[in-house]
C-alpha positions, -999 to 999 in steps of 0.1 A, spaced: -525 -219 -682 -556 -229 -702 -574 -262 -704 -558 -285 -729 -579 -315 -740 -550 -334 -754 -531 -331 -721 -562 -343 -701 -566 -372 -725 -530 -381 -722 -531 -381 -685 -562 -403 -685 -545 -427 -708 -514 -428 -685 -536 -435 -655 -553 -463 -673 -520 -478 -683 -507 -476 -647 -539 -494 -635 -534 -521 -661 -498 -525 -652 -507 -528 -615 -534 -553 -623 -511 -574 -644 -484 -573 -617 -509 -585 -591 -521 -613 -614 -486 -624 -621 -471 -620 -586 -449 -649 -578 -455 -667 -611 -434 -645 -635 -403 -658 -650 -371 -639 -656 -382 -632 -692 -416 -620 -682 -401 -596 -656 -376 -583 -682 -404 -578 -707 -425 -560 -681 -395 -537 -672 -389 -529 -708 -426 -521 -713 -426 -498 -682 -395 -481 -696 -412 -475 -729 -443 -463 -712 -423 -437 -692 -405 -426 -724 -438 -423 -742 -451 -401 -714 -421 -379 -715 -422 -375 -753 -459 -367 -752 -452 -340 -727 -424 -325 -747 -446 -327 -779 -473 -308 -762 -449 -279 -755 -428 -281 -787 -432 -252 -812 -402 -259 -836 -415 -279 -866 -383 -299 -869 -383 -308 -832 -420 -317 -833 -413 -340 -863 -385 -357 -844 -407 -362 -814 -435 -376 -835 -411 -401 -850 -399 -411 -816 -434 -415 -804 -443 -437 -834 -413 -459 -827 -422 -463 -791 -458 -471 -799 -446 -497 -824 -423 -513 -798 -451 -513 -772 -474 -531 -797 -450 -560 -800 
């Protein structure tokens, strides 16, 4: 398997997001409301879905499947931005 810059960049971004989530969790420990915990859980779910889709996109060769994955990724990114 050769070196893939996009894969490395994606993994670095995921590591950064995990560090940010951990830092946010430490900062909000004991002070989060039910709504904040629900929002955090939804964000984590979106982050994991995004990671899975990026992995599938890196391996996809069928143009129609790639298009579907790209649309799903855009949708997840839009939801994460909210």
